[in-house]
N, C-alpha and C positions, 0 to 999 in steps of 0.2 A: 460473437462480438466482432464488429468490423476492425480492420487493421487500424492501429492507433499511431499517431505521431506523438512520441513522448518527448517532453522537455523536462530535464532534471534540475531541481534546485541545487545550489551549492551544498546545502545541508544534506540532501539526499545522496549526492555523490560521496561526500565524506563518510556518511554512515554506511554506505554500500562497501566502501573500501575497508572501513573498520571491521565490518561484519563478514567480509569475504563473500559478498553477494554481487552478482553482475547483472547486466541488462537482460540477459536471458531469464534470470530468476524473476525480475520485475515483470517482464512480459508474461511469464507463466502465471504469476499471481493475478495480474490484471485481466488476462485472457480468460481466466476461470470465472471472472465476474461474480465472485462471492463476496458481496458487500455485507459487512456485519454491523457497521454503524454509519450514520450519515451526519454531516455537519452543515446544515443548510445556511447557517448564518456566518460561515467563514467568508472572509474577504481576501482577495478581490473576487474569488469564485467559491461557490459551495464545494465541499470536498466530501470524501468518503473513505472509510477504512475497509480495506480488502484483506482477506485471508487466503492463503494457499499453502501448499506443501511442495518444497523443492528438494528433491533427493531425500525425502522423508523428514525434512526439517521444516517446522512451521515458520512462515514468513508473513509479516503484516506490511502492507503498503498503504500510505495515505496519499491520495491523489485527488486532483480537481480537474474539471473540464473547463476550458476557456469558454468565454461567452458565446462564440460561434460554433463550438463543438468540434473544432478542427484539431485541437491539441489537448493532450492530457499532461498536466503538470504534476510530476512526482515530487511530493513534498518531503517525505521521509520513508525509510525502509528499515525494518528491524525484525529481529527474532523475539517474539513475545516471551515475557518472563512467566514460566509455568506457575509461579506462586501467585500471580495476579490474574490468571485466566483459567477457565475450566479445561478439561482434557481435550476438547475440540479446538481450543483457542478462539472460540467464537463469542464467548460471554465472559465478562470480567467477574472475578470472584470478589473483588473489593472495588469500591468506588472512590 
């Protein structure tokens, strides 16, 4: 995946601080390019849910590409709840 220019929403920054995750973790997840869900109807840009592991810790990142593809907007970052996801953190166990 090419180098990304990331823009963080205020929500994403707060969640990263709350969860002890930094920009390096977000880059690692996004650079892995492991999309597990897409949200084509999100506005103002379609978004996707990425999964990755940072120091053995599962991390989900929701991000969107701007219309011209020059920036990735990080919407939120979190550690998925194992009660709601399968062992790979790729499939929800409940909807």
